[in-house]
GUDOMI-731014 format. One record per residue (C-alpha): x, y, z; residue in three letters. Coordinates in steps of 0.05 Angstrom, whole numbers, plus 5000, padded with zeros to 4 digits. Each point is the difference from the previous one (the first is absolute). Layout:
SITE, X, Y, Z, Ala
...
***
This chain:
SITE, 4734, 1001, 6296, Met
SITE, 4975, 4947, 4951, Phe
SITE, 4969, 5054, 4957, Lys
SITE, 5068, 5036, 4996, Ser
SITE, 5035, 4934, 4985, Leu
SITE, 4950, 4984, 4944, Phe
SITE, 5012, 5069, 4970, Ser
SITE, 5076, 4989, 5002, Lys
SITE, 4991, 4931, 4969, Leu
SITE, 4960, 5030, 4943, Lys
SITE, 5054, 5053, 4989, Glu
SITE, 5055, 4948, 5001, Ser
SITE, 4964, 4956, 4949, Ile
SITE, 4993, 5059, 4952, Leu
SITE, 5074, 5016, 5010, Ser
SITE, 5033, 4931, 4993, Ile
SITE, 4954, 4961, 4953, Val
SITE, 5018, 5041, 4937, Pro
SITE, 5076, 4989, 5006, Ile
SITE, 4988, 4927, 5018, Ser
SITE, 4955, 4987, 4940, Leu
SITE, 5050, 5034, 4953, Leu
SITE, 5056, 4955, 5025, Val
SITE, 4957, 4938, 4996, Leu
SITE, 4977, 5016, 4929, Ile
SITE, 5072, 5009, 4978, Leu
SITE, 5022, 4938, 5038, Gly
SITE, 4949, 4956, 4966, Leu
SITE, 5022, 5022, 4930, Thr
SITE, 5061, 4972, 4965, Pro
SITE, 5036, 5065, 5019, Ile
SITE, 4999, 4986, 5074, Gly
SITE, 4991, 4924, 4999, Ser
SITE, 4990, 4991, 5075, Phe
SITE, 4997, 4929, 5025, Asn
SITE, 4943, 4975, 5044, Ser
SITE, 5040, 5009, 5065, Thr
SITE, 5016, 5073, 4984, Glu
SITE, 4927, 5014, 4983, Ile
SITE, 4973, 4969, 5064, Ile
SITE, 5052, 5034, 5044, Val
SITE, 4987, 5068, 4966, Phe
SITE, 4924, 4995, 5007, Val
SITE, 5004, 4981, 5074, Ile
SITE, 5051, 5055, 5011, Ser
SITE, 4954, 5052, 4968, Ala
SITE, 4942, 4978, 5045, Ile
SITE, 5043, 5004, 5062, Val
SITE, 5027, 5067, 4976, Leu
SITE, 4929, 5028, 4997, Ile
SITE, 4985, 4976, 5071, Ile
SITE, 5067, 5028, 5025, Gly
SITE, 4990, 5068, 4968, Met
SITE, 4929, 5005, 5030, Ser
SITE, 5025, 4985, 5070, Leu
SITE, 5059, 5047, 4993, Phe
SITE, 4957, 5059, 4976, Asn
SITE, 4951, 4989, 5057, Leu
SITE, 5058, 4996, 5050, Gly
SITE, 5031, 5064, 4971, Ala
SITE, 4935, 5038, 5011, Asp
SITE, 4990, 4973, 5071, Ile
SITE, 5071, 5000, 5026, Ala
SITE, 5057, 5027, 4957, Met
SITE, 4969, 5067, 4981, Thr
SITE, 4972, 5017, 5069, Pro
SITE, 5067, 4981, 5034, Met
SITE, 5039, 5045, 4953, Gly
SITE, 4952, 5058, 5009, Glu
SITE, 4996, 4994, 5076, Tyr
SITE, 5076, 4996, 5003, Ser
SITE, 5009, 5063, 4958, Gly
SITE, 4950, 5039, 5041, Ile
SITE, 5026, 4975, 5067, Gly
SITE, 5073, 5015, 4985, Leu
SITE, 4986, 5071, 4975, Thr
SITE, 4959, 5016, 5062, Lys
SITE, 5061, 4988, 5044, Thr
SITE, 5030, 5063, 4967, Lys
SITE, 5070, 4969, 5006, Lys
SITE, 5033, 5004, 4932, Leu
SITE, 5061, 4959, 5017, Leu
SITE, 4958, 4942, 5026, Ile
SITE, 4955, 5004, 4938, Leu
SITE, 5060, 4998, 4953, Leu
SITE, 5037, 4943, 5037, Ile
SITE, 4937, 4957, 5002, Ile
SITE, 4987, 5015, 4926, Ser
SITE, 5069, 4975, 4982, Phe
SITE, 4994, 4937, 5042, Val
SITE, 4930, 4987, 4974, Leu
SITE, 5022, 5007, 4927, Gly
SITE, 5059, 4954, 5012, Phe
SITE, 4962, 4946, 5037, Leu
SITE, 4941, 4997, 4952, Ile
SITE, 5045, 4997, 4939, Thr
SITE, 5047, 4944, 5022, Ile
SITE, 4938, 4957, 5011, Ala
SITE, 4965, 5019, 4934, Glu
SITE, 4985, 4935, 4961, Pro
SITE, 5011, 5034, 4932, Asp
SITE, 5072, 5016, 5020, Leu
SITE, 5010, 4928, 5022, Gln
SITE, 4978, 4977, 4931, Val
SITE, 5049, 5046, 4964, Leu
SITE, 5058, 4984, 5047, Ser
SITE, 4990, 4925, 4988, Asn
SITE, 5004, 5010, 4925, Gln
SITE, 5067, 5037, 5003, Val
SITE, 5033, 4964, 5058, Glu
SITE, 5055, 4975, 4954, Ser
SITE, 5028, 5071, 4993, Ile
SITE, 4979, 5037, 5064, Ile
SITE, 4994, 4970, 5069, Asn
SITE, 4926, 4997, 5020, Asn
SITE, 5009, 5030, 5069, Thr
SITE, 5046, 5056, 4975, Leu
SITE, 4951, 5020, 4945, Leu
SITE, 4939, 4999, 5047, Ile
SITE, 5035, 5040, 5055, Val
SITE, 5026, 5051, 4949, Thr
SITE, 4931, 5009, 4971, Val
SITE, 4970, 5006, 5070, Gly
SITE, 5048, 5056, 5019, Val
SITE, 4983, 5036, 4935, Gly
SITE, 4925, 4997, 5015, Val
SITE, 5011, 5021, 5073, Gly
SITE, 5040, 5062, 4980, Ile
SITE, 4950, 5022, 4947, Phe
SITE, 4939, 4988, 5044, Leu
SITE, 5034, 5048, 5049, Leu
SITE, 5010, 5050, 4943, Ile
SITE, 4926, 4991, 4980, Ser
SITE, 4977, 5018, 5070, Ile
SITE, 5045, 5062, 5000, Ile
SITE, 4968, 5020, 4934, Arg
SITE, 4930, 4995, 5029, Ile
SITE, 5019, 5039, 5063, Ile
SITE, 5033, 5057, 4962, Tyr
SITE, 4953, 4994, 4940, Gln
SITE, 5055, 4996, 4948, Lys
SITE, 4985, 4991, 4926, Asp
SITE, 5003, 4927, 4980, Leu
SITE, 5017, 5016, 4927, Ser
SITE, 5065, 5035, 5019, Met
SITE, 5021, 4944, 5047, Leu
SITE, 4986, 4947, 4947, Leu
SITE, 5039, 5040, 4948, Phe
SITE, 5060, 5007, 5047, Phe
SITE, 5003, 4927, 5021, Phe
SITE, 4990, 4972, 4930, Tyr
SITE, 5057, 5042, 4975, Met
SITE, 5044, 4968, 5053, Ile
SITE, 4975, 4932, 4979, Leu
SITE, 5021, 5010, 4928, Phe
SITE, 5067, 5028, 5021, Met
SITE, 5013, 4936, 5040, Leu
SITE, 4976, 4958, 4941, Ala
SITE, 5051, 5036, 4955, Ala
SITE, 5055, 4984, 5051, Leu
SITE, 4978, 4927, 4999, Leu
SITE, 5006, 4998, 4924, Ile
SITE, 5070, 5031, 5003, Asn
SITE, 5021, 4947, 5050, Ser
SITE, 4978, 4944, 4953, Gly
SITE, 4940, 4979, 5042, Lys
SITE, 4944, 5029, 4957, Gly
SITE, 4964, 4933, 4998, Asn
SITE, 4983, 5009, 5074, Leu
SITE, 4960, 5064, 4988, Ile
SITE, 4934, 4963, 4983, Pro
SITE, 5005, 4960, 5065, Leu
SITE, 5011, 5065, 5039, Ser
SITE, 4937, 5032, 4971, Phe
SITE, 4961, 4935, 5010, Asp
SITE, 5017, 5004, 5074, Ser
SITE, 4960, 5065, 5005, Gly
SITE, 4939, 4968, 4968, Gly
SITE, 4996, 4938, 5044, Val
SITE, 5005, 5036, 5067, Thr
SITE, 4930, 5029, 4992, Thr
SITE, 4963, 4934, 5006, Gly
SITE, 4935, 4977, 5032, Pro
SITE, 5023, 5008, 5072, Ile
SITE, 5037, 5066, 4993, Thr
SITE, 4950, 5039, 4958, Val
SITE, 4937, 4999, 5044, Pro
SITE, 5039, 5016, 5064, Phe
SITE, 5047, 5054, 4973, Ile
SITE, 4945, 5034, 4960, Met
SITE, 4954, 5003, 5060, Ala
SITE, 5059, 5022, 5044, Phe
SITE, 5010, 5059, 4953, Gly
SITE, 4925, 5016, 5000, Val
SITE, 5000, 5001, 5077, Gly
SITE, 5060, 5048, 5003, Ile
SITE, 4974, 5044, 4943, Ala
SITE, 4931, 5007, 5031, Ser
SITE, 5032, 5024, 5065, Thr
SITE, 5057, 5043, 4973, Leu
SITE, 4986, 5009, 4926, Gly
SITE, 4960, 5064, 5008, Gly
SITE, 4964, 5024, 4938, Lys
SITE, 5038, 4951, 4957, Lys
SITE, 4982, 4938, 5041, Ser
SITE, 4968, 4964, 4941, Asn
SITE, 5060, 5014, 4955, Glu
SITE, 5050, 4981, 5054, Asn
SITE, 4964, 4935, 5014, Ser
SITE, 5032, 4971, 4938, Phe
SITE, 5074, 4998, 4981, Gly
SITE, 5027, 4953, 5054, Leu
SITE, 5000, 4940, 4955, Ile
SITE, 5035, 5038, 4944, Ser
SITE, 5056, 5025, 5044, Leu
SITE, 5007, 4933, 5036, Cys
SITE, 5011, 4968, 4931, Ser
SITE, 5060, 5045, 4987, Ile
SITE, 5038, 4980, 5063, Gly
SITE, 5011, 4926, 4980, Pro
SITE, 5024, 5020, 4930, Ile
SITE, 5051, 5048, 5028, Leu
SITE, 5022, 4949, 5053, Ala
SITE, 5008, 4942, 4951, Val
SITE, 5036, 5045, 4950, Leu
SITE, 5051, 5016, 5055, Phe
SITE, 5005, 4926, 5017, Leu
SITE, 5012, 4981, 4928, Cys
SITE, 5051, 5056, 4991, Leu
SITE, 5044, 4969, 5053, Phe
SITE, 4987, 4928, 4982, Ser
SITE, 5048, 4950, 4968, Asp
SITE, 5007, 5006, 4924, Asn
SITE, 4993, 4924, 4993, Asn
SITE, 4924, 4994, 4989, Ile
SITE, 4975, 4930, 4985, Asn
SITE, 4924, 4995, 4997, Tyr
SITE, 4970, 4930, 5004, Thr
SITE, 4932, 4986, 4970, Leu
SITE, 4949, 4972, 5051, Asn
SITE, 4960, 4936, 4988, Asp
SITE, 4931, 5023, 4976, Tyr
SITE, 4967, 4931, 4993, Ser
SITE, 4938, 4985, 5041, Ile
SITE, 5023, 4980, 5069, Asp
SITE, 4969, 4936, 5028, Ser
SITE, 5018, 5021, 5071, Asn
SITE, 4939, 5044, 5010, Ile
SITE, 5000, 4995, 5076, Phe
SITE, 5071, 5027, 5002, Lys
SITE, 4980, 5061, 4958, Ile
SITE, 4940, 5013, 5046, Ile
SITE, 5044, 4993, 5062, Leu
SITE, 5052, 5047, 4971, Asp
SITE, 4945, 5051, 4984, Thr
SITE, 4973, 4995, 5071, Ile
SITE, 5070, 5014, 5027, Leu
SITE, 5004, 5060, 4953, Glu
SITE, 4933, 5030, 5020, Val
SITE, 5001, 4988, 5076, Ile
SITE, 5060, 5045, 5016, Pro
SITE, 4970, 5058, 4961, Ala
SITE, 4932, 4997, 5035, Leu
SITE, 5031, 4986, 5068, Val
SITE, 5047, 5060, 4994, Leu
SITE, 4944, 5046, 4980, Ile
SITE, 4952, 4976, 5055, Phe
SITE, 5055, 5001, 5053, Ala
SITE, 5017, 5072, 4981, Phe
SITE, 4926, 5018, 5002, Phe
SITE, 4989, 4968, 5069, Ile
SITE, 5059, 5040, 5029, Ile
SITE, 4972, 5063, 4969, Leu
SITE, 4930, 4984, 5027, Asp
SITE, 5025, 4988, 5071, Ile
SITE, 5043, 5063, 5001, Thr
SITE, 4960, 5050, 4958, Ile
SITE, 4936, 4977, 4966, Leu
SITE, 4963, 4961, 5056, Lys
SITE, 4946, 4975, 4952, Leu
SITE, 4938, 4964, 5025, Pro
SITE, 5007, 4924, 5005, Lys
SITE, 4945, 4992, 4949, Val
SITE, 5043, 5036, 4947, Lys
SITE, 5061, 4959, 5017, Met
SITE, 4960, 4936, 4994, Lys
SITE, 4974, 5023, 4932, Gln
SITE, 5071, 5015, 4977, Ile
SITE, 5024, 4931, 5023, Leu
SITE, 4944, 4966, 4961, Ile
SITE, 5019, 5042, 4939, Gly
SITE, 5073, 4978, 5007, Leu
SITE, 4978, 4927, 5000, Ile
SITE, 4962, 5012, 4935, Tyr
SITE, 5062, 5036, 4972, Thr
SITE, 5045, 4942, 5020, Phe
SITE, 4958, 4945, 4968, Phe
SITE, 4987, 5043, 4939, Gly
SITE, 5074, 5015, 4988, Leu
SITE, 5022, 4928, 5011, Val
SITE, 4948, 4974, 4951, Leu
SITE, 5014, 5055, 4949, Phe
SITE, 5076, 4995, 5001, Leu
SITE, 5002, 4924, 5004, Ser
SITE, 4953, 4991, 4940, Ser
SITE, 5039, 5053, 4961, Ala
SITE, 5066, 4963, 5012, Lys
SITE, 4971, 4930, 4987, Ile
SITE, 4957, 5014, 4939, Gly
SITE, 5016, 5068, 4969, Phe
SITE, 5076, 5003, 5006, Leu
SITE, 5015, 4937, 4958, Pro
SITE, 4944, 5014, 4951, Ile
SITE, 5025, 5071, 4989, Gly
SITE, 5070, 4974, 4984, Tyr
SITE, 4973, 4946, 4952, Lys
SITE, 4956, 5050, 4963, Leu
SITE, 5060, 5045, 4991, Gly
SITE, 5040, 4942, 4970, Val
SITE, 4942, 4978, 4955, Met
SITE, 4981, 5069, 4973, Leu
SITE, 5072, 5023, 4986, Ser
SITE, 4997, 4973, 4928, Asn
SITE, 4948, 5051, 4978, Asn
SITE, 5020, 5073, 5015, Asn
SITE, 4935, 5033, 4979, Ile
SITE, 4957, 4951, 5039, Leu
SITE, 5048, 5007, 5059, Leu
SITE, 4993, 5076, 5003, Ile
SITE, 4924, 4998, 4992, Ile
SITE, 4993, 4947, 5054, Phe
SITE, 5048, 5039, 5045, Ser
SITE, 4955, 5062, 4996, Phe
SITE, 4938, 4959, 5016, Ile
SITE, 5033, 4962, 5057, Ile
SITE, 5026, 5065, 5030, Gly
SITE, 4931, 5032, 4997, Ser
SITE, 4968, 4940, 5034, Leu
SITE, 5055, 4985, 5051, Thr
SITE, 4996, 5069, 5034, Val
SITE, 4925, 4989, 5012, Ile
SITE, 5018, 4937, 5039, Ala
SITE, 5051, 5035, 5045, Glu
SITE, 4970, 5004, 5071, Pro
SITE, 5034, 5065, 5021, Ala
SITE, 4972, 5036, 4938, Val
SITE, 4929, 4992, 5027, His
SITE, 5022, 5028, 5067, Val
SITE, 5031, 5061, 4966, Leu
SITE, 4939, 5012, 4956, Asn
SITE, 4952, 4998, 5058, Arg
SITE, 5045, 5047, 5040, Gln
SITE, 5005, 5049, 4941, Val
SITE, 4925, 5001, 4989, Glu
SITE, 4987, 5010, 5075, Lys
SITE, 5051, 5056, 5011, Ile
SITE, 4982, 5038, 4936, Thr
SITE, 4925, 4993, 5015, Asp
SITE, 4989, 4962, 4935, Gly
SITE, 5033, 5053, 4956, Asn
SITE, 5051, 4947, 4979, Val
SITE, 4958, 4937, 4992, Ser
SITE, 5022, 4928, 5008, Lys
SITE, 4978, 4987, 4928, Arg
SITE, 5042, 5056, 4969, Ser
SITE, 5059, 4978, 5043, Met
SITE, 4994, 4928, 4977, Met
SITE, 4994, 5018, 4926, Ile
SITE, 5062, 5045, 5004, Ala
SITE, 5039, 4947, 5038, Leu
SITE, 4980, 4944, 4951, Ser
SITE, 5020, 5040, 4939, Ile
SITE, 5065, 5022, 5032, Gly
SITE, 5022, 4932, 5025, Val
SITE, 4980, 4967, 4934, Gly
SITE, 5043, 5049, 4961, Leu
SITE, 5058, 4993, 5049, Ser
SITE, 5002, 4924, 4993, Ile
SITE, 4994, 5003, 4925, Ala
SITE, 5059, 5049, 4998, Leu
SITE, 5039, 4955, 5048, Ser
SITE, 4992, 4941, 4952, Ile
SITE, 5019, 5044, 4941, Leu
SITE, 5062, 5019, 5040, Arg
SITE, 5018, 4927, 5008, Ile
SITE, 4989, 4986, 4925, Ile
SITE, 5042, 5059, 4977, Leu
SITE, 5051, 4998, 5058, Asn
SITE, 4988, 5072, 5020, Ile
SITE, 5028, 5027, 5066, Ser
SITE, 4947, 5014, 5052, Ile
SITE, 5030, 5068, 5013, Leu
SITE, 4972, 5027, 4934, Tyr
SITE, 4930, 4984, 5025, Phe
SITE, 5010, 5021, 5072, Leu
SITE, 5035, 5066, 4986, Val
SITE, 4949, 5021, 4947, Ile
SITE, 4941, 4974, 5041, Gly
SITE, 5019, 5034, 5064, Tyr
SITE, 5016, 5065, 4965, Leu
SITE, 4931, 5000, 4969, Ile
SITE, 4966, 4982, 5066, Ser
SITE, 5040, 5052, 5039, Leu
SITE, 4985, 5051, 4946, Gly
SITE, 4926, 4985, 5005, Leu
SITE, 5002, 5012, 5075, Ser
SITE, 5010, 5075, 4988, Phe
SITE, 4936, 5006, 4959, Phe
SITE, 4947, 4955, 5033, Val
SITE, 4967, 5009, 5068, Pro
SITE, 5049, 4978, 5054, Arg
SITE, 4955, 4947, 5029, Ile
SITE, 5002, 4963, 4933, Tyr
SITE, 5076, 5000, 5003, Thr
SITE, 4999, 4970, 5070, Ser
SITE, 4949, 4947, 4980, Ile
SITE, 5037, 4984, 4935, Ala
SITE, 5067, 4987, 5034, Phe
SITE, 4966, 4958, 5054, Asp
SITE, 4964, 4961, 4946, Ser
SITE, 5067, 4982, 4967, Gly
SITE, 5024, 4966, 5063, Gly
SITE, 4934, 4964, 5013, Val
SITE, 4991, 4974, 4929, Ala
SITE, 5063, 4957, 5006, Ser
SITE, 4974, 4949, 5050, Gly
SITE, 5006, 4925, 5013, Pro
SITE, 4970, 4978, 4933, Leu
SITE, 5052, 5043, 4964, Thr
SITE, 5055, 4964, 5038, Ser
SITE, 4971, 4930, 4995, Thr
SITE, 4969, 5001, 4930, Phe
SITE, 5024, 5058, 4957, Val
SITE, 5073, 4997, 5020, Leu
SITE, 5006, 4924, 4986, Pro
SITE, 4963, 5014, 4934, Phe
SITE, 5054, 5049, 4981, Ala
SITE, 5055, 4953, 5023, Ile
SITE, 4971, 4945, 4957, Gly
SITE, 5000, 5045, 4939, Ile
SITE, 5070, 5026, 5012, Cys
SITE, 5028, 4930, 5012, Tyr
SITE, 4969, 4974, 4935, Ser
SITE, 5026, 5058, 4959, Leu
SITE, 5070, 5002, 5028, Ser
SITE, 5013, 4940, 5045, Ala
SITE, 5049, 5045, 5037, Ser
SITE, 4992, 5010, 5075, Thr
SITE, 5038, 5067, 4995, Ser
SITE, 4948, 5027, 4951, Glu
SITE, 4943, 4974, 5044, Ile
SITE, 5027, 5042, 5057, Leu
SITE, 5005, 5062, 4956, Glu
SITE, 4936, 4994, 4958, Phe
SITE, 4949, 4956, 5035, Ala
SITE, 5010, 5035, 5067, Phe
SITE, 4975, 5071, 4998, Gly
SITE, 4930, 4981, 4981, Ile
SITE, 4976, 5014, 5071, Val
SITE, 5031, 5070, 4994, Ala
SITE, 4965, 5010, 4933, Met
SITE, 4933, 4980, 5031, Val
SITE, 5013, 5052, 5055, Ala
SITE, 5016, 5054, 4948, Leu
SITE, 4940, 5000, 4953, Ala
SITE, 4945, 5020, 5050, Pro
SITE, 5040, 5063, 5017, Leu
SITE, 4982, 5025, 4931, Ile
SITE, 4930, 4972, 4990, Thr
SITE, 4973, 5021, 5068, Ile
SITE, 5028, 5070, 4992, Gln
SITE, 4965, 5005, 4932, Leu
SITE, 4935, 4993, 5040, Leu
SITE, 5021, 5066, 5031, Gly
SITE, 4995, 5034, 4932, Phe
SITE, 4930, 4972, 4993, Arg
SITE, 4983, 5027, 5069, Ala
SITE, 5026, 5069, 4979, Ile
SITE, 4960, 4997, 4935, Ala
SITE, 4937, 4979, 5037, Ser
SITE, 5009, 5056, 5051, Lys
SITE, 5009, 5051, 4944, Asn
SITE, 4938, 4974, 4965, Ile
SITE, 4959, 5005, 5064, Arg
SITE, 5027, 5070, 5012, Arg
SITE, 4981, 5022, 4930, Ser
SITE, 4930, 4971, 5008, Ile
SITE, 4990, 5037, 5065, Ile
SITE, 5026, 5065, 4969, Met
SITE, 4953, 4990, 4940, Arg
SITE, 4941, 4991, 5047, Arg
SITE, 5020, 5062, 5039, Val
SITE, 5005, 5040, 4935, Leu
SITE, 4934, 4973, 4974, Asp
SITE, 4967, 5018, 5066, Ala
SITE, 5029, 5070, 4996, Ser
SITE, 4975, 5009, 4929, Asp
SITE, 4931, 4977, 5020, Glu
SITE, 4999, 5050, 5057, Glu
SITE, 5020, 5057, 4953, Ile
SITE, 4946, 4981, 4950, Ile
SITE, 4947, 4998, 5054, Asn
SITE, 5024, 5068, 5027, Phe
SITE, 4997, 5032, 4931, Glu
SITE, 4930, 4973, 4987, Val
***
């Protein structure tokens, strides 16, 4: 156990130290001009963030992933489709309403949408689309066609929202899809899909193991678009206070109250499933309970330190850098490339991808593609703020490219790519990158209406870019396969020529 924890600690240090050093270097220059309190709080937060991420990753391996996989396998073995679908909906709803990332977003927009209403709406959206995802696995339907169909509906609803004069709510709607796939949801739902696909997926079990996260990200966007369509036209966004909060214990307590319901709901569901269907040995249940304890402490430490140290610093950096557009865009690319490495759920996805594909899609290639994609997406998001460009131009073009690519690359790359989009937009995106964008937007416009329209949407942009970069790996895979095939054919031909020569001699 200690060996595994040390390995996770090493991985976390390599993930979080680069982004922390970059922020500190900027903060110590005249550009950032952090005071001593901000520097101390940020450094301590970064250290706690590393510890929290290590404990979370260990807990995900010990508890979250096995629970999801056991649940998927157990439910499919009942051979009762209706029960499987009902439980899938309830599971998606319960996990989502307790997802800490969603809580962070809802708190930042509580002045325009009631917290509870937003969370319940998003939960229903995830529940419905988790149900659709399970149906896709059972009947082995093509993910590309489903994605194409649902994204067309999304853009039709977005057009209706513009016609009704509520176009500035579109970025928030797309952000809702990004924040639902957070550190609690991803390990469980991914493993849940793997369990079902391994039992029912047939020859396409590896391909069908992915795709749940991508479809579950669509549900919240649709649901929130519907909610915004029927909302009041009087939208008055209020900017939150992004100064460093001296009431640290309150933040920690609030985080504990956010994390406990999520883990309790998942474990309660799993206990009921174990008593009725799985009947696992007590040793395994004890191991899962220990893993949940690691997950709990890891998430509390990670989320608390992100809120205490990274959220206010992100906002201040946005304000300070807004005077230099070129430096701002360069820094945005770098910060995006480094932030995604520090997202805990990204490491869970990369390990799962490498395992299921037998190393054909490596963790290293995944991380490089994700870093480049997220870096570009944040740089484009900041450019959008500077030039006041509607997010729909980026989203429509980006999704058309990604959906177009899905018809040319191996299908497993499409499934992995769309899952990666949801996973890349995790808690650090909500607590560091989003405040960074809000700080820039506020400095450039000082209008809360423009903040709602241009700063929000950055989570959606982060979720978009990996769809393209990961699928581009598929072209490399095709090229590598063709090269290997030509080498084999050349060897066969050479061998044949040699046999002919020997025969003639």
